[in-house]
ZADO-1210 file (C-alpha; in nm, 4 decimals, padded with zeros to 6 digits):
<atoms>
<atom x="00.7931" y="01.8159" z="-00.0571" code="MET" pos="1"/>
<atom x="01.0420" y="01.9986" z="-00.3551" code="ASN" pos="2"/>
<atom x="01.3628" y="01.7952" z="-00.4318" code="GLU" pos="3"/>
<atom x="01.5629" y="01.8150" z="-00.1315" code="PRO" pos="4"/>
<atom x="01.8476" y="02.0200" z="-00.0973" code="VAL" pos="5"/>
<atom x="01.9559" y="01.8215" z="00.2510" code="LEU" pos="6"/>
<atom x="01.9847" y="01.4925" z="00.3028" code="ILE" pos="7"/>
<atom x="02.1078" y="01.2910" z="00.5936" code="THR" pos="8"/>
<atom x="02.0719" y="00.9210" z="00.6376" code="GLU" pos="9"/>
<atom x="02.1445" y="00.7539" z="00.9188" code="ALA" pos="10"/>
<atom x="02.4028" y="01.0153" z="01.0401" code="LEU" pos="11"/>
<atom x="02.5628" y="00.9395" z="01.3761" code="SER" pos="12"/>
<atom x="02.8611" y="01.0386" z="01.5268" code="ARG" pos="13"/>
<atom x="03.0214" y="00.9349" z="01.8511" code="ARG" pos="14"/>
<atom x="03.3485" y="01.0709" z="02.0337" code="PHE" pos="15"/>
<atom x="03.4797" y="00.7779" z="02.2163" code="GLY" pos="16"/>
<atom x="03.2548" y="00.6339" z="02.3977" code="THR" pos="17"/>
<atom x="02.9707" y="00.8988" z="02.3921" code="VAL" pos="18"/>
<atom x="02.7273" y="00.8883" z="02.1319" code="VAL" pos="19"/>
<atom x="02.6581" y="01.2748" z="02.0203" code="ALA" pos="20"/>
<atom x="02.3918" y="01.1878" z="01.7370" code="LEU" pos="21"/>
<atom x="02.2241" y="00.8487" z="01.6602" code="SER" pos="22"/>
<atom x="02.0824" y="00.7629" z="01.3149" code="SER" pos="23"/>
<atom x="01.9526" y="01.1065" z="01.2061" code="LEU" pos="24"/>
<atom x="01.7396" y="01.1323" z="00.8994" code="ASP" pos="25"/>
<atom x="01.6578" y="01.4195" z="00.7570" code="LEU" pos="26"/>
<atom x="01.5029" y="01.5342" z="00.3768" code="ALA" pos="27"/>
<atom x="01.5282" y="01.9443" z="00.3910" code="ILE" pos="28"/>
<atom x="01.3296" y="02.0790" z="00.0411" code="GLY" pos="29"/>
<atom x="01.3999" y="02.4174" z="-00.1091" code="GLN" pos="30"/>
<atom x="01.2205" y="02.7221" z="00.0481" code="GLY" pos="31"/>
<atom x="01.2046" y="02.5519" z="00.4278" code="GLU" pos="32"/>
<atom x="01.3012" y="02.6546" z="00.7675" code="ILE" pos="33"/>
<atom x="01.3847" y="02.3162" z="00.9234" code="TYR" pos="34"/>
<atom x="01.4016" y="02.3885" z="01.3081" code="GLY" pos="35"/>
<atom x="01.5763" y="02.1072" z="01.4930" code="LEU" pos="36"/>
<atom x="01.4874" y="02.1732" z="01.8477" code="VAL" pos="37"/>
<atom x="01.5875" y="02.0680" z="02.2022" code="GLY" pos="38"/>
<atom x="01.7786" y="02.1781" z="02.5113" code="PRO" pos="39"/>
<atom x="02.1540" y="02.2154" z="02.5531" code="ASP" pos="40"/>
<atom x="02.3431" y="01.8725" z="02.4825" code="GLY" pos="41"/>
<atom x="02.0994" y="01.7430" z="02.2547" code="ALA" pos="42"/>
<atom x="02.3342" y="01.6807" z="01.9709" code="GLY" pos="43"/>
<atom x="02.2044" y="01.9861" z="01.7906" code="LYS" pos="44"/>
<atom x="02.5773" y="02.1480" z="01.7021" code="THR" pos="45"/>
<atom x="02.6983" y="01.7858" z="01.6104" code="THR" pos="46"/>
<atom x="02.4423" y="01.7391" z="01.3679" code="ALA" pos="47"/>
<atom x="02.5313" y="02.1174" z="01.2110" code="MET" pos="48"/>
<atom x="02.9299" y="02.0765" z="01.2274" code="ARG" pos="49"/>
<atom x="02.8801" y="01.7506" z="01.0381" code="LEU" pos="50"/>
<atom x="02.6156" y="01.8867" z="00.7507" code="VAL" pos="51"/>
<atom x="02.8836" y="02.1696" z="00.7247" code="ALA" pos="52"/>
<atom x="03.1504" y="01.9555" z="00.6828" code="GLY" pos="53"/>
<atom x="03.3594" y="02.0484" z="00.9885" code="VAL" pos="54"/>
<atom x="03.3527" y="01.7196" z="01.1382" code="ILE" pos="55"/>
<atom x="03.3403" y="01.3669" z="00.9580" code="GLY" pos="56"/>
<atom x="03.0778" y="01.0911" z="01.0215" code="ALA" pos="57"/>
<atom x="03.1442" y="00.7648" z="01.2343" code="SER" pos="58"/>
<atom x="02.8225" y="00.6210" z="01.0208" code="SER" pos="59"/>
<atom x="02.5554" y="00.6915" z="00.7662" code="GLY" pos="60"/>
<atom x="02.6172" y="01.0615" z="00.5305" code="ARG" pos="61"/>
<atom x="02.5440" y="01.4318" z="00.4392" code="VAL" pos="62"/>
<atom x="02.4249" y="01.5139" z="00.1024" code="LEU" pos="63"/>
<atom x="02.4106" y="01.8457" z="00.0234" code="VAL" pos="64"/>
<atom x="02.2742" y="01.8619" z="-00.3348" code="ARG" pos="65"/>
<atom x="02.3795" y="01.5372" z="-00.3644" code="GLY" pos="66"/>
<atom x="02.7578" y="01.6331" z="-00.2595" code="GLN" pos="67"/>
<atom x="02.9486" y="01.5190" z="00.0551" code="ASP" pos="68"/>
<atom x="03.0774" y="01.8360" z="00.2067" code="PRO" pos="69"/>
<atom x="03.3401" y="01.6577" z="00.3378" code="LEU" pos="70"/>
<atom x="03.4273" y="01.4879" z="-00.0570" code="GLY" pos="71"/>
<atom x="03.3306" y="01.7888" z="-00.2566" code="ASN" pos="72"/>
<atom x="03.4714" y="02.0952" z="-00.0152" code="GLU" pos="73"/>
<atom x="03.4521" y="02.3281" z="-00.2628" code="SER" pos="74"/>
<atom x="03.1725" y="02.2674" z="-00.4307" code="ARG" pos="75"/>
<atom x="02.9441" y="02.2267" z="-00.1312" code="VAL" pos="76"/>
<atom x="03.1389" y="02.5710" z="-00.0159" code="ARG" pos="77"/>
<atom x="02.9357" y="02.7462" z="-00.2899" code="ASP" pos="78"/>
<atom x="02.6356" y="02.5699" z="-00.2252" code="ILE" pos="79"/>
<atom x="02.6183" y="02.6076" z="00.1503" code="LEU" pos="80"/>
<atom x="02.6228" y="02.9000" z="00.4104" code="GLY" pos="81"/>
<atom x="02.6964" y="02.8069" z="00.7543" code="TYR" pos="82"/>
<atom x="02.7070" y="03.0011" z="01.0723" code="MET" pos="83"/>
<atom x="02.8634" y="02.8513" z="01.4033" code="PRO" pos="84"/>
<atom x="02.7165" y="02.8450" z="01.7698" code="GLN" pos="85"/>
<atom x="03.0462" y="03.0175" z="01.8669" code="GLN" pos="86"/>
<atom x="03.1467" y="03.3691" z="01.8018" code="TYR" pos="87"/>
<atom x="03.3402" y="03.3095" z="01.4768" code="SER" pos="88"/>
<atom x="03.4327" y="03.6354" z="01.3333" code="LEU" pos="89"/>
<atom x="03.7500" y="03.8483" z="01.4031" code="TYR" pos="90"/>
<atom x="03.6692" y="04.0994" z="01.6623" code="GLY" pos="91"/>
<atom x="03.9341" y="04.3491" z="01.5812" code="ASP" pos="92"/>
<atom x="03.8026" y="04.4028" z="01.2307" code="LEU" pos="93"/>
<atom x="03.5389" y="04.6084" z="01.2093" code="THR" pos="94"/>
<atom x="03.2146" y="04.5271" z="01.0359" code="VAL" pos="95"/>
<atom x="03.3204" y="04.6399" z="00.7061" code="ALA" pos="96"/>
<atom x="03.6347" y="04.4660" z="00.7689" code="GLU" pos="97"/>
<atom x="03.4866" y="04.1339" z="00.8063" code="ASN" pos="98"/>
<atom x="03.2956" y="04.1265" z="00.5367" code="LEU" pos="99"/>
<atom x="03.5730" y="04.2060" z="00.2919" code="ARG" pos="100"/>
<atom x="03.7085" y="03.9046" z="00.4746" code="PHE" pos="101"/>
<atom x="03.4937" y="03.6677" z="00.3726" code="PHE" pos="102"/>
<atom x="03.4825" y="03.7835" z="00.0533" code="ALA" pos="103"/>
<atom x="03.8424" y="03.7178" z="-00.0055" code="SER" pos="104"/>
<atom x="03.7485" y="03.3714" z="00.1716" code="VAL" pos="105"/>
<atom x="03.4430" y="03.3333" z="-00.1363" code="PHE" pos="106"/>
<atom x="03.6578" y="03.4687" z="-00.4182" code="SER" pos="107"/>
<atom x="03.4152" y="03.7615" z="-00.4714" code="LEU" pos="108"/>
<atom x="03.5053" y="03.9737" z="-00.7652" code="GLY" pos="109"/>
<atom x="03.5022" y="04.3661" z="-00.6174" code="ARG" pos="110"/>
<atom x="03.1672" y="04.4511" z="-00.8084" code="ALA" pos="111"/>
<atom x="02.9859" y="04.1472" z="-00.6345" code="ASP" pos="112"/>
<atom x="03.1503" y="04.2290" z="-00.3217" code="PHE" pos="113"/>
<atom x="02.9933" y="04.6239" z="-00.3351" code="GLN" pos="114"/>
<atom x="02.6801" y="04.4961" z="-00.4445" code="ALA" pos="115"/>
<atom x="02.5801" y="04.2212" z="-00.2005" code="ARG" pos="116"/>
<atom x="02.7600" y="04.4192" z="00.0856" code="LYS" pos="117"/>
<atom x="02.5160" y="04.7563" z="00.0580" code="GLU" pos="118"/>
<atom x="02.2368" y="04.5178" z="00.0143" code="ARG" pos="119"/>
<atom x="02.3125" y="04.3092" z="00.3419" code="LEU" pos="120"/>
<atom x="02.4237" y="04.5892" z="00.5713" code="LEU" pos="121"/>
<atom x="02.0792" y="04.7626" z="00.4231" code="GLY" pos="122"/>
<atom x="01.8670" y="04.4054" z="00.5371" code="ILE" pos="123"/>
<atom x="02.0707" y="04.3634" z="00.8336" code="THR" pos="124"/>
<atom x="02.0461" y="04.7563" z="00.9493" code="ARG" pos="125"/>
<atom x="02.3993" y="04.7716" z="01.0010" code="LEU" pos="126"/>
<atom x="02.4602" y="05.0382" z="00.7622" code="GLU" pos="127"/>
<atom x="02.5540" y="05.2880" z="01.0425" code="ARG" pos="128"/>
<atom x="02.8123" y="05.0620" z="01.1979" code="PHE" pos="129"/>
<atom x="03.0680" y="04.9672" z="00.9162" code="VAL" pos="130"/>
<atom x="03.3758" y="05.1316" z="01.1080" code="ASP" pos="131"/>
<atom x="03.2510" y="04.9437" z="01.4520" code="ARG" pos="132"/>
<atom x="03.5042" y="04.6092" z="01.5502" code="ARG" pos="133"/>
<atom x="03.3023" y="04.3253" z="01.5804" code="ALA" pos="134"/>
<atom x="03.3950" y="04.3034" z="01.9287" code="ASP" pos="135"/>
<atom x="03.2137" y="04.6097" z="02.0205" code="ALA" pos="136"/>
<atom x="02.8997" y="04.4921" z="01.8937" code="LEU" pos="137"/>
<atom x="02.5778" y="04.3891" z="02.0400" code="SER" pos="138"/>
<atom x="02.4899" y="04.0407" z="02.0931" code="GLY" pos="139"/>
<atom x="02.1903" y="04.0726" z="01.8481" code="GLY" pos="140"/>
<atom x="02.4544" y="04.2926" z="01.5883" code="MET" pos="141"/>
<atom x="02.7244" y="04.0825" z="01.5794" code="TYR" pos="142"/>
<atom x="02.4607" y="03.8231" z="01.4957" code="LYS" pos="143"/>
<atom x="02.3299" y="04.0110" z="01.1952" code="LYS" pos="144"/>
<atom x="02.7277" y="04.0575" z="01.0892" code="LEU" pos="145"/>
<atom x="02.7860" y="03.7258" z="01.1154" code="ALA" pos="146"/>
<atom x="02.4906" y="03.6141" z="00.9116" code="LEU" pos="147"/>
<atom x="02.5726" y="03.8562" z="00.6317" code="ALA" pos="148"/>
<atom x="02.9206" y="03.7180" z="00.6160" code="CYS" pos="149"/>
<atom x="02.7396" y="03.3552" z="00.6224" code="ALA" pos="150"/>
<atom x="02.5244" y="03.4941" z="00.3460" code="LEU" pos="151"/>
<atom x="02.7682" y="03.6987" z="00.0933" code="LEU" pos="152"/>
<atom x="02.7852" y="03.3997" z="-00.1246" code="HIS" pos="153"/>
<atom x="02.4461" y="03.3686" z="-00.2179" code="ARG" pos="154"/>
<atom x="02.4114" y="03.0269" z="-00.0640" code="PRO" pos="155"/>
<atom x="02.1560" y="02.7787" z="-00.1576" code="GLU" pos="156"/>
<atom x="02.1070" y="02.6081" z="00.2171" code="LEU" pos="157"/>
<atom x="02.1833" y="02.8006" z="00.4795" code="LEU" pos="158"/>
<atom x="02.2451" y="02.5954" z="00.8210" code="ALA" pos="159"/>
<atom x="02.2568" y="02.8179" z="01.1366" code="LEU" pos="160"/>
<atom x="02.3811" y="02.6964" z="01.5031" code="ASP" pos="161"/>
<atom x="02.1735" y="02.8533" z="01.7581" code="GLU" pos="162"/>
<atom x="02.1223" y="03.1747" z="01.5694" code="PRO" pos="163"/>
<atom x="01.9576" y="03.3925" z="01.8196" code="THR" pos="164"/>
<atom x="02.0758" y="03.1959" z="02.1062" code="ASN" pos="165"/>
<atom x="02.1511" y="03.4751" z="02.3915" code="GLY" pos="166"/>
<atom x="02.0147" y="03.7443" z="02.1775" code="VAL" pos="167"/>
<atom x="01.6940" y="04.0172" z="02.3329" code="ASP" pos="168"/>
<atom x="01.3939" y="03.9410" z="02.2225" code="PRO" pos="169"/>
<atom x="01.3775" y="04.2466" z="01.9941" code="VAL" pos="170"/>
<atom x="01.7020" y="04.1211" z="01.8119" code="SER" pos="171"/>
<atom x="01.5326" y="03.7709" z="01.7944" code="ARG" pos="172"/>
<atom x="01.2396" y="03.9012" z="01.6057" code="ARG" pos="173"/>
<atom x="01.4426" y="04.0830" z="01.3893" code="GLU" pos="174"/>
<atom x="01.6631" y="03.7976" z="01.2961" code="PHE" pos="175"/>
<atom x="01.3147" y="03.5980" z="01.2406" code="TRP" pos="176"/>
<atom x="01.1921" y="03.8271" z="01.0189" code="ASP" pos="177"/>
<atom x="01.5310" y="03.8358" z="00.7893" code="LEU" pos="178"/>
<atom x="01.5066" y="03.4698" z="00.7615" code="LEU" pos="179"/>
<atom x="01.1536" y="03.4790" z="00.6509" code="ARG" pos="180"/>
<atom x="01.2203" y="03.7207" z="00.4150" code="ALA" pos="181"/>
<atom x="01.5213" y="03.5148" z="00.2857" code="LEU" pos="182"/>
<atom x="01.3292" y="03.2076" z="00.2439" code="VAL" pos="183"/>
<atom x="01.0673" y="03.3971" z="00.0236" code="ARG" pos="184"/>
<atom x="01.3728" y="03.4430" z="-00.1821" code="GLU" pos="185"/>
<atom x="01.4105" y="03.0853" z="-00.2150" code="GLY" pos="186"/>
<atom x="01.6653" y="03.0110" z="00.0348" code="MET" pos="187"/>
<atom x="01.6542" y="02.6675" z="00.2549" code="THR" pos="188"/>
<atom x="01.7245" y="02.7442" z="00.6210" code="ILE" pos="189"/>
<atom x="01.8457" y="02.4228" z="00.8608" code="LEU" pos="190"/>
<atom x="01.8478" y="02.6162" z="01.2201" code="LEU" pos="191"/>
<atom x="01.9328" y="02.4658" z="01.5742" code="SER" pos="192"/>
<atom x="01.7793" y="02.6306" z="01.8845" code="THR" pos="193"/>
<atom x="01.7127" y="02.5686" z="02.2121" code="PRO" pos="194"/>
<atom x="01.4031" y="02.7924" z="02.2473" code="TYR" pos="195"/>
<atom x="01.0803" y="02.6085" z="02.2154" code="MET" pos="196"/>
<atom x="00.8856" y="02.9082" z="02.1107" code="ASP" pos="197"/>
<atom x="01.1112" y="02.9174" z="01.8145" code="GLU" pos="198"/>
<atom x="00.9779" y="02.6121" z="01.6754" code="ALA" pos="199"/>
<atom x="00.6110" y="02.7354" z="01.5541" code="ALA" pos="200"/>
<atom x="00.8012" y="02.9448" z="01.3326" code="ARG" pos="201"/>
<atom x="00.9552" y="02.6960" z="01.1707" code="CYS" pos="202"/>
<atom x="00.8212" y="02.4994" z="00.8743" code="HIS" pos="203"/>
<atom x="00.9174" y="02.1618" z="00.9757" code="ARG" pos="204"/>
<atom x="01.0671" y="02.0885" z="01.2910" code="VAL" pos="205"/>
<atom x="01.2765" y="01.7761" z="01.4497" code="GLY" pos="206"/>
<atom x="01.2593" y="01.7606" z="01.8715" code="LEU" pos="207"/>
<atom x="01.6180" y="01.6032" z="01.9458" code="ILE" pos="208"/>
<atom x="01.7375" y="01.4458" z="02.2562" code="HIS" pos="209"/>
<atom x="02.0187" y="01.3089" z="02.3488" code="GLN" pos="210"/>
<atom x="02.1115" y="01.2775" z="01.9960" code="GLY" pos="211"/>
<atom x="01.8024" y="01.1294" z="01.8762" code="ARG" pos="212"/>
<atom x="01.5302" y="01.2333" z="01.6829" code="LEU" pos="213"/>
<atom x="01.2044" y="01.2061" z="01.8921" code="LEU" pos="214"/>
<atom x="00.9264" y="01.3621" z="01.6877" code="LEU" pos="215"/>
<atom x="00.9680" y="01.5688" z="01.3590" code="GLU" pos="216"/>
<atom x="00.6839" y="01.7011" z="01.1348" code="GLY" pos="217"/>
<atom x="00.4700" y="02.0449" z="01.1133" code="GLU" pos="218"/>
<atom x="00.4183" y="02.2343" z="01.4173" code="PRO" pos="219"/>
<atom x="00.1201" y="02.2766" z="01.3978" code="GLN" pos="220"/>
<atom x="00.0133" y="01.9163" z="01.2939" code="ALA" pos="221"/>
<atom x="00.2645" y="01.7781" z="01.6189" code="LEU" pos="222"/>
<atom x="00.0221" y="02.0258" z="01.8399" code="LEU" pos="223"/>
<atom x="-00.3271" y="01.8735" z="01.6828" code="GLY" pos="224"/>
<atom x="-00.1537" y="01.5169" z="01.7450" code="ARG" pos="225"/>
<atom x="-00.1006" y="01.5795" z="02.0863" code="PHE" pos="226"/>
<atom x="-00.2853" y="01.3225" z="02.2897" code="ALA" pos="227"/>
<atom x="-00.2637" y="01.4534" z="02.6494" code="HIS" pos="228"/>
<atom x="-00.3964" y="01.7731" z="02.8593" code="ARG" pos="229"/>
<atom x="-00.2089" y="02.0684" z="02.9790" code="VAL" pos="230"/>
<atom x="-00.3239" y="02.2629" z="03.2821" code="PHE" pos="231"/>
<atom x="-00.1840" y="02.5704" z="03.4475" code="ARG" pos="232"/>
<atom x="-00.2044" y="02.5442" z="03.8253" code="ILE" pos="233"/>
<atom x="-00.4031" y="02.8253" z="04.0171" code="GLN" pos="234"/>
<atom x="-00.3662" y="02.8935" z="04.3866" code="GLY" pos="235"/>
<atom x="-00.2085" y="02.6614" z="04.6614" code="GLY" pos="236"/>
<atom x="00.1125" y="02.6656" z="04.8281" code="GLN" pos="237"/>
<atom x="00.3564" y="02.5929" z="04.5627" code="ARG" pos="238"/>
<atom x="00.5842" y="02.3608" z="04.7576" code="ASP" pos="239"/>
<atom x="00.3041" y="02.1525" z="04.8697" code="GLU" pos="240"/>
<atom x="00.1388" y="02.1600" z="04.5000" code="VAL" pos="241"/>
<atom x="00.4592" y="02.0850" z="04.3259" code="LEU" pos="242"/>
<atom x="00.5253" y="01.7889" z="04.5683" code="ARG" pos="243"/>
<atom x="00.1866" y="01.6227" z="04.4839" code="LEU" pos="244"/>
<atom x="00.2276" y="01.6917" z="04.1092" code="LEU" pos="245"/>
<atom x="00.5926" y="01.4879" z="04.1519" code="GLU" pos="246"/>
<atom x="00.4267" y="01.1830" z="04.3310" code="GLN" pos="247"/>
<atom x="00.1132" y="01.1891" z="04.0670" code="ALA" pos="248"/>
<atom x="00.1366" y="00.8770" z="03.8500" code="PRO" pos="249"/>
<atom x="-00.1172" y="01.0555" z="03.5717" code="GLU" pos="250"/>
<atom x="00.1355" y="01.3686" z="03.5551" code="VAL" pos="251"/>
<atom x="00.3930" y="01.3416" z="03.2973" code="LEU" pos="252"/>
<atom x="00.5585" y="01.6638" z="03.3586" code="GLY" pos="253"/>
<atom x="00.5733" y="01.9664" z="03.5386" code="THR" pos="254"/>
<atom x="00.7361" y="02.3377" z="03.4706" code="SER" pos="255"/>
<atom x="00.7152" y="02.6496" z="03.5892" code="PRO" pos="256"/>
<atom x="00.4783" y="02.9232" z="03.4222" code="ALA" pos="257"/>
<atom x="00.5290" y="03.2405" z="03.5874" code="GLY" pos="258"/>
<atom x="00.4369" y="03.2268" z="03.9639" code="ALA" pos="259"/>
<atom x="00.2178" y="02.9495" z="03.8738" code="ARG" pos="260"/>
<atom x="00.3365" y="02.6053" z="03.7552" code="LEU" pos="261"/>
<atom x="00.1870" y="02.4254" z="03.4450" code="ARG" pos="262"/>
<atom x="00.1671" y="02.0050" z="03.4269" code="ALA" pos="263"/>
<atom x="00.1320" y="01.7854" z="03.1275" code="VAL" pos="264"/>
<atom x="-00.1593" y="01.5337" z="03.2602" code="VAL" pos="265"/>
<atom x="-00.2606" y="01.2123" z="03.0639" code="ARG" pos="266"/>
<atom x="-00.5712" y="01.2447" z="02.8750" code="ALA" pos="267"/>
<atom x="-00.8222" y="00.9655" z="03.0836" code="ASP" pos="268"/>
<atom x="-00.6406" y="01.1055" z="03.4204" code="PHE" pos="269"/>
<atom x="-00.8964" y="01.0616" z="03.7111" code="ALA" pos="270"/>
<atom x="-01.0802" y="01.3570" z="03.8885" code="PRO" pos="271"/>
<atom x="-00.8835" y="01.2247" z="04.1884" code="GLU" pos="272"/>
<atom x="-00.6011" y="01.4768" z="04.0982" code="LEU" pos="273"/>
<atom x="-00.8416" y="01.7363" z="04.0881" code="ASP" pos="274"/>
<atom x="-00.9844" y="01.6708" z="04.4585" code="ARG" pos="275"/>
<atom x="-00.6436" y="01.6385" z="04.6176" code="ARG" pos="276"/>
<atom x="-00.5390" y="01.9480" z="04.4296" code="LEU" pos="277"/>
<atom x="-00.8667" y="02.1167" z="04.6017" code="GLY" pos="278"/>
<atom x="-00.7800" y="01.9960" z="04.9303" code="ALA" pos="279"/>
<atom x="-00.4690" y="02.2010" z="04.8560" code="LEU" pos="280"/>
<atom x="-00.6892" y="02.5394" z="04.7666" code="GLY" pos="281"/>
<atom x="-00.5713" y="02.5046" z="04.3815" code="SER" pos="282"/>
<atom x="-00.7554" y="02.4188" z="04.0439" code="THR" pos="283"/>
<atom x="-00.6857" y="02.2798" z="03.6846" code="LEU" pos="284"/>
<atom x="-00.7143" y="02.5561" z="03.4684" code="VAL" pos="285"/>
<atom x="-00.7156" y="02.3568" z="03.0781" code="PRO" pos="286"/>
<atom x="-00.4432" y="02.5563" z="02.8358" code="THR" pos="287"/>
<atom x="-00.3771" y="02.4645" z="02.5023" code="PRO" pos="288"/>
<atom x="-00.0345" y="02.2687" z="02.4860" code="PRO" pos="289"/>
<atom x="00.2982" y="02.4253" z="02.3668" code="ASP" pos="290"/>
<atom x="00.6003" y="02.2614" z="02.2073" code="PHE" pos="291"/>
<atom x="00.7553" y="02.1930" z="02.5760" code="GLU" pos="292"/>
<atom x="00.4875" y="02.0097" z="02.6676" code="ASP" pos="293"/>
<atom x="00.5078" y="01.8196" z="02.3960" code="LEU" pos="294"/>
<atom x="00.8570" y="01.7283" z="02.4337" code="PHE" pos="295"/>
<atom x="00.8132" y="01.6544" z="02.8158" code="VAL" pos="296"/>
<atom x="00.5867" y="01.4120" z="02.6964" code="ALA" pos="297"/>
<atom x="00.7167" y="01.2719" z="02.4395" code="ARG" pos="298"/>
<atom x="01.0289" y="01.2012" z="02.6887" code="LEU" pos="299"/>
<atom x="00.7852" y="01.0030" z="02.9016" code="HIS" pos="300"/>
<atom x="00.7239" y="00.8279" z="02.6437" code="GLU" pos="301"/>
<atom x="01.0549" y="00.7316" z="02.6246" code="GLU" pos="302"/>
<atom x="01.1584" y="00.6604" z="02.9517" code="GLN" pos="303"/>
<atom x="00.8748" y="00.4332" z="03.1007" code="PRO" pos="304"/>
<atom x="00.7733" y="00.4819" z="03.4486" code="GLY" pos="305"/>
<atom x="01.0219" y="00.7794" z="03.4611" code="GLY" pos="306"/>
<atom x="00.9390" y="01.1284" z="03.5334" code="ARG" pos="307"/>
<atom x="00.9798" y="01.3836" z="03.2421" code="ALA" pos="308"/>
</atoms>
């Protein structure tokens, strides 16, 4: 890895008795997309707010190019672009007016602002909508405008909190094309997402749950080390099959797969499971693991005797 742009060391945050984040250690290099992946309530937003200096840590620290976001706000503000999960633009301002406002926040000169505005409007395809109010934009267009505002000052590190949440599939794909283009120019991106399929688009990912980092690494390497087997369950009455799977100790977890079920099963499972499913008119069809399977299996390992 290159010299890290972002480091977190034993980063923790409590809200009263609730531990929102526990001992998060990250080191993210230049030109890398790092994804914090996990369900709602996992601690992703807390981590992003700590990195951005919006809140302080209960313990541990954050370093952005060696600087503490809370102790060196002006320096870190030049390095970091932050796009929060919640709507943060001014809805009654147009696209152009929002960009102009954020340019003033970053003290951009008129010539720099004009050049950067034109480029950002071009790459986000918002040129035709400069006079439209932010609250009249579609979800995908709003996210692109928020990204453009975060990019105005050309940050080295871009922190995006669930940037594609609530965005249609086409806009999600376009958003990711844009992120890859920024990384090719040398930008570093830390993003959080609840979408397991987005994990595969990152250079490295950290699977997070209940404030703790469960797994970290390159997506293909993590999937390549997966120790269990994954099956689609074909045929049979869904409720009966689900009941059987939930009672079988060798089944680590189940999830829907369209109209069928998907099951993560211990690699050394006995043929007895196949026989019992066969009696219900079902068969096990092998399928490659994905990140949801990885997450389900890891949760099961974290909770011995429980169900994922």
